[in-house]
C-alpha positions as CSV (number, residue, x, y, z in Angstrom):
1,X,-50.8,6.1,-24.2
2,X,-48.9,6.2,-27.5
3,X,-45.8,8.3,-27.8
4,X,-45.5,10.9,-30.5
5,X,-42.5,10.9,-32.7
6,X,-41.0,14.2,-33.7
7,X,-39.4,12.8,-36.9
8,X,-41.1,12.9,-40.2
9,X,-42.9,9.6,-41.0
10,X,-41.1,9.4,-44.3
11,X,-37.7,9.5,-42.5
12,X,-38.9,6.8,-40.1
13,X,-39.8,4.5,-43.0
14,X,-36.4,5.1,-44.6
15,X,-34.6,4.2,-41.4
16,X,-36.0,0.7,-41.4
17,X,-34.6,-2.1,-43.4
18,X,-31.1,-3.2,-44.4
19,X,-29.6,-0.9,-47.1
20,X,-26.6,-3.2,-47.6
21,X,-29.0,-6.2,-48.4
22,X,-31.1,-4.0,-50.7
23,X,-28.0,-2.8,-52.5
24,X,-26.7,-6.3,-53.0
25,X,-30.1,-7.6,-54.1
26,X,-30.4,-4.8,-56.6
27,X,-27.0,-5.6,-58.2
28,X,-27.7,-9.3,-58.1
29,X,-31.0,-8.8,-60.0
30,X,-29.4,-6.4,-62.5
31,X,-26.6,-8.9,-63.1
32,X,-29.0,-11.8,-63.6
33,X,-31.1,-9.7,-66.1
34,X,-28.0,-8.8,-68.0
35,X,-26.8,-12.4,-68.2
36,X,-30.3,-13.5,-69.2
37,X,-30.4,-10.9,-72.0
38,X,-27.0,-12.0,-73.3
39,X,-28.0,-15.7,-73.2
40,X,-31.3,-15.0,-74.9
41,X,-29.6,-13.0,-77.6
42,X,-27.1,-15.9,-78.1
43,X,-29.7,-18.6,-78.1
44,X,-32.0,-16.9,-80.5
45,X,-29.2,-15.4,-82.6
46,X,-30.6,-11.9,-82.4
């Protein structure tokens, strides 16, 4: 028989994952997009 959780399902979903990795990945993607924008502006002389 399945156990019932007393916590809100949204809170259970938030508890899963690795916030440090998500934080690092977000900054990495933002940095790459920024560098890509600068390079595109430089190459196309915008």
